[in-house]
C-alpha positions in Angstrom: -44.9 -0.4 -186.1 -48.6 -1.7 -186.0 -49.7 -1.9 -182.2 -51.7 -4.6 -182.8 -49.1 -6.8 -184.3 -46.8 -5.8 -181.1 -49.4 -7.1 -178.3 -48.9 -9.6 -176.3 -49.5 -10.5 -172.6 -47.1 -11.9 -169.3 -48.1 -12.0 -166.4 -47.8 -9.7 -164.0 -45.8 -11.8 -161.2 -43.2 -12.1 -164.1 -42.8 -8.3 -164.7 -42.6 -7.3 -160.9 -41.5 -8.1 -157.4 -44.3 -8.1 -154.5 -43.7 -7.3 -151.3 -45.9 -7.3 -148.2 -45.4 -5.3 -145.3 -46.7 -5.5 -141.5 -47.8 -3.1 -138.2 -45.0 -2.3 -135.5 -46.4 -3.3 -131.7 -48.4 -1.1 -130.9 -47.9 -1.6 -127.4 -44.1 -0.3 -127.6 -44.1 3.3 -127.7 -40.7 3.7 -129.4 -41.4 1.9 -132.5 -44.2 5.0 -133.7 -43.9 8.9 -134.1 -40.1 8.3 -135.8 -38.8 10.0 -138.8 -40.3 6.5 -141.6 -44.0 7.4 -143.0 -45.7 4.2 -142.6 -49.2 3.7 -144.4 -52.1 1.9 -144.6 -55.3 1.8 -146.6 -56.4 5.2 -145.3 -53.6 6.7 -146.7 -54.3 5.6 -150.2 -56.8 8.7 -151.1 -55.8 9.7 -154.6 -53.3 8.7 -157.1 -50.4 9.3 -155.6 -48.6 8.9 -151.8 -47.0 11.6 -150.7 -47.5 12.0 -146.7 -49.0 9.5 -143.8 -50.8 9.6 -141.1 -48.7 7.5 -138.7 -44.6 7.1 -138.8 -42.5 4.5 -137.3 -38.9 4.2 -136.2 -36.0 2.7 -137.5 -36.5 0.0 -134.3 -40.0 -0.4 -135.5 -39.3 -1.4 -138.9 -36.8 -4.0 -138.1 -38.2 -5.8 -135.3 -41.7 -5.7 -137.4 -42.8 -6.8 -140.6 -43.2 -4.1 -142.2 -41.0 -3.0 -145.4 -39.4 0.4 -146.7 -40.8 1.0 -150.5 -38.3 3.5 -152.1 -40.0 6.2 -153.7 -41.5 5.9 -157.2 -43.6 2.2 -156.9 -46.8 0.8 -156.9 -48.8 0.1 -153.9 -52.1 -1.4 -153.7 -54.2 -3.1 -150.8 -55.2 -6.8 -150.9 -57.3 -6.5 -147.9 -60.2 -3.5 -147.4 -60.5 -0.4 -150.1 -59.8 -3.2 -153.1 -59.2 -1.9 -156.5 -57.0 1.4 -155.0 -53.8 1.9 -156.7 -51.3 4.3 -156.1 -47.6 5.4 -156.5 -45.4 6.4 -153.8 -44.0 9.8 -154.3 -41.9 9.7 -151.3 -40.6 6.5 -149.3 -42.9 4.4 -147.4 -42.9 1.4 -144.9 -46.0 -0.8 -145.2 -48.5 -2.5 -143.7 -49.7 -6.1 -143.7 -53.3 -4.8 -145.9 -50.7 -3.6 -148.4 -48.2 -5.0 -150.9 -45.6 -3.0 -153.0 -45.2 -3.9 -157.0 -41.2 -3.3 -157.7 -41.1 -3.8 -161.6 -37.4 -5.8 -162.0 -36.9 -4.3 -165.9 -37.7 -0.6 -166.2 -36.5 -1.4 -169.5 -39.6 -3.3 -170.2 -42.2 -2.0 -168.3 -43.2 1.5 -168.0 -43.9 2.8 -164.3 -46.8 5.0 -165.3 -47.9 2.7 -167.7 -48.7 -0.2 -165.0 -49.9 2.2 -163.4 -53.2 2.9 -165.3 -53.5 -1.1 -166.1 -54.1 -1.8 -163.0 -56.1 1.2 -162.2 -58.6 -0.2 -165.4 -58.9 -3.7 -163.4 -60.1 -1.9 -160.6 -63.7 -3.0 -161.0 -62.2 -6.8 -161.6 -60.1 -6.6 -158.5 -62.9 -5.1 -156.7 -65.5 -8.0 -157.5 -62.7 -11.1 -156.7 -62.8 -9.7 -153.0 -63.8 -12.6 -150.3 -64.4 -12.8 -146.8 -67.8 -11.8 -144.7 -67.3 -8.3 -143.3 -63.6 -7.0 -145.1 -63.4 -8.4 -148.4 -59.4 -9.7 -149.5 -57.8 -11.2 -152.4 -55.2 -13.1 -152.8 -51.5 -12.4 -153.5 -52.1 -15.0 -156.6 -54.4 -13.1 -158.0 -52.2 -10.2 -158.2 -49.4 -12.0 -159.8 -52.1 -13.7 -162.5 -53.0 -10.7 -163.9 -52.1 -10.3 -167.6 -51.0 -7.4 -169.1 -50.6 -6.3 -172.3 -47.2 -5.8 -173.4 -45.7 -3.1 -176.1 -42.7 -1.5 -177.0 -41.1 0.7 -174.7 -41.9 3.7 -176.5 -45.4 2.8 -176.8 -46.4 2.7 -172.9 -44.8 6.3 -172.5 -47.7 7.3 -175.0 -50.3 5.7 -173.7 -49.7 6.7 -170.3 -48.5 10.7 -171.1 -52.3 10.6 -172.5 -54.1 8.7 -169.7 -52.3 11.1 -167.5 -53.4 13.9 -169.3 -56.6 12.9 -168.9 -56.2 12.3 -165.3 -55.2 15.8 -164.7 -57.8 16.7 -166.4 -60.5 15.3 -163.9 -58.1 16.4 -160.7 -58.7 19.8 -161.9 -62.7 19.7 -162.7 -62.1 18.1 -158.5 -60.1 21.0 -157.6 -62.5 23.4 -159.2 -65.6 21.9 -157.7 -63.4 21.5 -154.1 -63.0 25.2 -154.2 -66.6 25.5 -154.9 -67.3 23.9 -151.5 -64.8 25.7 -149.4 -66.5 29.2 -150.9 -69.8 28.2 -149.6 -68.6 27.7 -146.2 -66.5 30.7 -146.2 -69.4 32.5 -147.4 -71.3 31.0 -144.5 -68.8 31.7 -141.8 -68.6 35.3 -143.1 -72.3 35.7 -143.0 -73.2 34.3 -139.7 -69.7 33.9 -137.6 -68.1 31.1 -136.2 -71.4 29.4 -135.2 -69.8 28.1 -131.8 -68.4 31.3 -130.5 -70.7 33.7 -131.5 -73.5 34.6 -129.6 -75.3 37.2 -131.3 -77.9 35.1 -132.2 -80.8 33.9 -130.5 -80.3 30.1 -130.2 -83.3 28.0 -129.8 -83.7 23.6 -129.5 -84.4 22.5 -132.7 -87.8 21.0 -131.6 -89.5 24.4 -130.7 -89.0 25.6 -134.9 -88.4 22.4 -137.1 -90.5 19.0 -136.9 -87.9 16.6 -136.1 -88.4 12.5 -136.6 -86.5 9.6 -137.6 -87.3 6.5 -139.8 -88.6 3.2 -138.8 -86.9 1.0 -135.9 -88.3 -2.0 -137.5 -86.1 -4.5 -139.7 -89.0 -5.2 -142.6 -88.5 -7.9 -144.6 -86.4 -6.9 -147.7 -87.8 -7.8 -151.3 -85.8 -8.1 -154.5 -88.3 -5.4 -156.0 -89.6 -2.8 -154.4 -89.4 0.7 -152.6 -85.8 1.8 -151.4 -85.7 1.5 -147.4 -82.3 4.2 -147.2 -80.4 4.1 -144.3 -77.1 5.5 -143.0 -74.5 4.2 -145.5 -77.0 5.1 -148.6 -76.2 9.2 -147.6 -72.7 9.6 -149.4 -71.0 12.5 -150.1 -73.8 14.8 -149.9 -76.4 12.9 -152.0 -78.5 9.4 -151.6 -76.9 6.5 -153.2 -79.3 4.2 -154.2 -76.3 1.5 -155.7 -76.5 -0.6 -152.8 -79.6 0.3 -151.5 -82.4 -2.3 -149.8 -85.7 -2.8 -151.1 -89.0 -3.3 -149.0 -92.8 -4.2 -150.0 -95.3 -1.7 -151.0 -97.4 -2.2 -147.5 -94.2 -2.0 -145.7 -93.5 1.5 -147.4 -97.2 3.0 -146.6 -96.9 1.4 -143.0 -93.0 3.0 -142.2 -94.1 6.7 -144.4 -96.8 7.0 -141.6 -94.6 7.6 -139.1 -92.0 9.5 -141.3 -92.9 10.6 -144.9 -90.6 12.4 -146.7 -90.6 15.2 -148.5 -88.7 18.1 -151.1 -86.8 20.1 -149.2 -86.7 18.0 -145.8 -83.4 17.0 -144.5 -82.4 13.8 -143.3 -79.1 13.2 -141.7 -77.6 9.6 -141.1 -77.8 8.9 -137.1 -75.7 5.7 -137.1 -72.1 5.4 -138.5 -70.5 8.9 -139.3 -73.1 10.7 -137.6 -73.7 14.0 -139.8 -73.5 14.8 -143.5 -77.1 16.0 -143.9 -78.7 16.7 -147.3 -81.8 18.5 -148.4 -83.9 15.8 -150.6 -84.7 18.0 -154.0 -86.3 15.2 -155.4 -89.5 13.6 -155.4 -88.8 11.1 -153.0 -89.6 7.3 -153.9 -87.9 5.7 -150.4 -89.0 5.4 -147.2 -86.1 6.2 -144.3 -84.6 4.0 -141.2 -82.7 4.9 -138.3 -82.4 8.3 -140.3 -83.0 11.8 -139.2 -85.9 13.4 -140.8 -86.2 17.5 -140.5 -89.3 19.4 -141.8 -89.8 22.9 -142.1 -93.4 24.4 -140.4 -91.6 27.6 -138.9 -90.7 30.9 -140.8 -87.8 31.3 -138.3 -85.7 29.0 -140.3 -84.7 28.0 -143.3 -83.3 25.0 -144.7 -80.4 25.7 -146.4 -79.3 27.3 -143.8 -79.6 24.7 -141.1 -78.2 22.3 -143.4 -74.8 24.5 -143.4 -74.9 24.8 -140.1 -74.9 21.1 -139.6 -72.5 20.5 -142.3 -69.9 22.6 -140.1 -67.9 21.8 -137.3 -71.1 23.1 -135.5 -72.6 19.4 -135.2 -69.0 18.1 -133.4 -69.1 20.7 -130.9 -72.3 20.1 -130.1 -71.6 16.0 -129.8 -68.9 16.5 -127.7 -70.4 18.9 -126.0 -73.3 16.1 -125.5 -69.9 13.5 -124.5 -71.5 11.7 -127.6 -68.1 12.1 -130.0 -68.1 13.0 -133.7 -68.0 9.6 -134.8 -69.5 7.4 -132.1 -71.8 4.8 -133.9 -75.8 6.2 -132.6 -77.0 9.9 -131.9 -80.5 9.5 -130.4 -83.6 11.6 -131.7 -83.4 13.5 -128.6 -80.2 14.7 -129.0 -81.0 16.0 -132.2 -84.1 17.5 -131.0 -82.5 19.8 -128.3 -79.6 20.6 -130.2 -79.9 24.5 -129.8 -79.5 26.3 -132.9 -78.6 29.9 -133.6 -81.3 31.6 -135.5 -79.6 34.9 -137.8 -82.5 37.2 -139.4 -85.1 35.1 -141.7 -84.0 37.8 -144.7 -79.9 37.0 -143.7 -80.9 33.4 -144.0 -82.7 33.9 -147.6 -79.8 35.9 -149.3 -77.3 33.0 -147.8 -79.4 30.7 -149.8 -79.5 32.2 -153.1 -75.7 32.7 -152.8 -75.9 29.2 -152.1 -78.2 28.3 -154.9 -75.8 30.5 -157.3 -72.3 27.8 -156.5 -74.5 24.8 -156.9 -75.8 25.9 -160.4 -72.3 26.7 -161.0 -71.5 23.3 -159.2 -74.1 21.1 -161.5 -72.4 21.9 -164.8 -68.9 21.2 -163.0 -70.5 18.0 -162.0 -71.7 17.2 -165.2 -68.3 17.9 -167.2 -66.6 15.9 -164.2 -68.8 12.7 -165.1 -68.2 12.8 -168.9 -63.9 13.3 -168.3 -65.1 10.5 -166.1 -66.7 7.9 -168.6 -63.6 9.7 -171.3 -61.2 8.7 -169.4 -62.4 5.2 -168.7 -63.0 4.5 -172.0 -59.9 5.5 -173.2 -58.2 3.0 -170.4 -60.0 0.5 -171.9 -59.3 1.3 -175.4 -55.5 1.4 -174.5 -55.0 -2.3 -172.9 -57.0 -3.5 -175.8 -54.5 -2.2 -178.2 -57.6 0.1 -179.9 -55.4 3.7 -179.5 -52.5 3.6 -181.6 -53.4 1.2 -184.0 -52.1 3.1 -186.9 
């Protein structure tokens, strides 16, 4: 049968039952820490849900608007993290920011086919979010999504192709994660635990590096100009300019009189989630605000060593020691300058740097491969739900 000939649409609301959830009363401890997995948006970290950060009791479920969803259904958020979608591999109760989609007739609609269709709509769903601070969508929007319907055998065939493509992506991500763990292991093997190992001399960071921060002013934003990098633009070890604000050339020059960023410097968020230091490895054309800037002018300290020290649990140890907390809202410049830094011999730091560069070279190859796999996967999804994947 020709795929295009069999292609028609149905509204999602006709195909699934949409179930909402709720949160048991937090003031009643006996509602919590039970045997029922209770999930929120925080649990949507992958394509499947096999555990939960919190659990509730049977009474907590019965006395609240939380709903128990049997395993093997689709969960998606209608508030925060819009565009995410997952399949629960275990029975779960869901909170009010999530909706469960229960397929009405499994002989007409395949679970994984619907899952990948919703993934293909991720950008669309995210773009429809409304709200000043927290974006949300209506159940109506979900119900009115038009799902391309075709014979179940073809649905399963499409789902199988997409699952195999997704498996390749997951494998590549796992390889990258393994290299990240290798770097952390090498750090600990060479330098020991920075909290407990007292082998090395310790000196305040201000004595061995030039520590500054970005502007404290709020320059006027312009449609086109120079990027102003803040904490929100430092993600996953990279500078993300996709949601950056721009400033004029005059403001850019004035800010850089105080805190010009150069190749080899470390920049690190000081507001929001503290940490996530990055080494600037390309010629910067941006200014910084509320971001720490560490410049290296002393042979005792190598930037790669310091980056991984700050990336370790040592930073949390320092913050907690100063009663700041690992996720506090603001880290002062004084805190950073006074941070005690263990100083292994320079040749050991250099050796570690060379190992990291080799690992990073392998990671770069894997990241390039991952981008290509994700591009192909997105292309497959778009073709599948336009009726172009199996049309002969």
